[in-house]
C-alpha positions as CSV (number, residue, x, y, z in Angstrom):
1,M,187.9,111.2,109.7
2,R,190.7,111.4,107.2
3,R,190.1,113.1,103.9
4,R,191.1,110.0,101.9
5,D,188.6,107.9,103.8
6,F,185.8,110.4,103.2
7,I,186.5,110.6,99.4
8,T,186.6,106.8,99.2
9,G,183.3,106.5,101.0
10,L,181.8,109.2,98.8
11,G,183.0,107.4,95.7
12,C,181.5,104.1,96.8
13,A,178.2,105.7,97.7
14,A,178.0,107.3,94.2
15,A,178.9,104.0,92.5
16,W,176.4,101.9,94.6
17,P,173.4,102.5,92.3
18,V,175.4,101.7,89.2
19,L,176.8,98.5,90.8
20,A,173.3,97.4,92.1
21,R,171.8,97.8,88.6
22,A,174.7,95.9,87.0
23,Q,174.0,92.9,89.3
24,Q,170.3,92.8,88.4
25,T,169.5,90.5,85.5
26,R,167.4,91.9,82.7
27,M,164.1,90.3,82.2
28,P,163.5,88.8,78.8
29,V,161.6,91.1,76.5
30,V,159.1,89.9,73.9
31,G,158.2,92.3,71.1
32,Y,154.7,91.9,69.8
33,L,153.9,93.4,66.4
34,Q,150.5,93.5,64.8
35,G,149.0,95.6,62.0
36,G,145.5,95.9,63.5
37,T,143.8,98.0,66.2
38,F,143.9,97.1,69.8
39,E,140.2,96.3,69.8
40,R,140.4,93.9,66.9
41,T,143.6,92.2,68.1
42,Q,142.5,92.0,71.8
43,P,141.4,88.3,71.5
44,I,144.7,87.4,69.8
45,I,146.6,89.3,72.5
46,A,144.7,87.5,75.2
47,A,145.4,84.1,73.7
48,F,149.1,85.1,73.2
49,R,149.4,86.1,76.9
50,Q,147.6,82.9,78.0
51,G,150.0,80.8,75.9
52,L,152.9,82.5,77.5
53,A,151.5,82.1,81.0
54,E,150.9,78.4,80.4
55,S,154.6,78.1,79.5
56,G,155.5,80.0,82.7
57,F,156.0,83.5,81.4
58,V,153.9,86.2,83.0
59,D,154.1,89.8,81.8
60,G,155.7,91.9,84.4
61,R,156.7,89.0,86.6
62,N,159.4,87.2,84.6
63,V,159.0,88.6,81.1
64,V,158.2,92.0,79.6
65,I,156.0,92.3,76.5
66,E,156.4,95.4,74.4
67,Y,153.3,95.8,72.2
68,R,153.3,97.7,68.9
69,L,150.1,97.9,66.9
70,A,149.8,99.8,63.6
71,N,146.1,100.6,64.1
72,A,145.3,99.4,60.6
73,Q,147.9,101.8,59.1
74,P,150.2,99.5,57.1
75,D,152.7,102.3,56.4
76,R,153.5,102.5,60.2
77,V,154.5,98.8,60.5
78,P,158.2,99.2,59.4
79,A,158.8,102.0,61.9
80,L,157.2,99.9,64.7
81,A,159.3,96.9,63.8
82,A,162.4,99.1,63.9
83,E,161.3,100.4,67.3
84,L,161.2,96.9,68.7
85,V,164.6,96.1,67.3
86,D,166.0,99.2,68.9
87,L,164.6,98.0,72.2
88,R,166.7,94.9,71.8
89,V,163.9,92.5,72.3
90,N,164.8,88.9,72.8
91,V,162.2,87.6,70.4
92,L,159.7,89.3,68.1
93,A,156.2,87.8,67.8
94,S,154.5,89.0,64.6
95,G,151.3,88.6,62.7
96,Y,151.6,87.3,59.2
97,G,150.9,90.7,57.7
98,T,153.7,92.3,59.7
99,A,156.3,89.5,59.3
100,H,157.9,91.1,56.2
101,A,158.6,94.3,58.1
102,A,160.0,92.4,61.0
103,K,162.2,90.4,58.7
104,A,163.4,93.6,57.0
105,A,164.2,95.2,60.4
106,T,166.5,92.4,61.8
107,T,168.4,89.4,60.8
108,T,169.5,88.5,64.3
109,I,166.5,88.7,66.6
110,P,164.3,85.5,66.3
111,I,160.9,86.2,64.7
112,V,157.9,83.9,65.3
113,F,154.9,84.5,63.1
114,M,151.5,83.0,62.6
115,G,149.5,83.2,59.5
116,G,147.1,81.6,57.1
117,A,149.1,81.8,53.8
118,D,152.1,79.9,52.5
119,P,155.2,81.5,54.1
120,V,157.4,80.0,51.4
121,R,155.5,81.6,48.6
122,A,155.4,84.8,50.5
123,G,159.2,84.8,50.8
124,L,159.3,84.7,54.6
125,V,161.1,81.3,54.9
126,A,163.1,79.0,52.7
127,S,160.9,75.9,53.3
128,I,158.3,74.7,55.8
129,N,160.6,71.9,57.1
130,R,163.7,74.1,57.3
131,P,162.8,77.8,57.5
132,G,166.3,79.1,57.8
133,G,167.3,82.6,58.8
134,N,165.7,84.0,61.9
135,L,162.1,83.4,61.1
136,T,159.9,80.5,62.1
137,G,156.2,80.2,62.7
138,V,152.9,78.6,62.3
139,T,151.0,78.4,59.1
140,L,147.4,77.5,58.6
141,A,148.0,76.9,54.9
142,A,145.8,73.8,54.4
143,I,146.7,73.3,50.7
144,E,150.3,72.5,51.5
145,L,149.3,70.0,54.1
146,L,146.6,68.3,52.1
147,G,148.9,65.6,50.8
148,K,150.0,64.7,54.3
149,R,146.4,64.5,55.4
150,V,145.5,62.1,52.6
151,V,148.4,59.8,53.6
152,L,147.4,59.9,57.2
153,S,143.7,59.1,56.4
154,E,144.8,56.3,54.1
155,T,146.9,54.7,56.9
156,R,143.9,54.9,59.2
157,I,141.7,53.1,56.7
158,H,144.0,50.2,56.1
């Protein structure tokens, strides 16, 4: 064997793991940020996982979910949000109480939140119809929707 062939073969063998990794596609990563403890948020996490599964996303199979829980210590939330941003998650799912920290941590990663209060008054989004920025979510704020409910019920009556 010639020396040049040996060195070329050795170089290819050394580069093979790097080339193999480069060809693998990265699974999407969902960051999950909540302020509560694992025990208290377990039903929410189960529903979240079920919703993802119903949409075809199964943790470990075709998506990775990175969980960060503050264990009822609100001062930990900004650091946990920054951790998820540093992981370069594709989307950040946040509880309403942690959405401000998520918003402060990134302006580019999409953030989806769920909460019971008015996200416009809370300063999370510009409006319900057009949230703007990188935040969107679900609100259970019934007061804002009361007018629409009245209109809907009136159209049913007539």
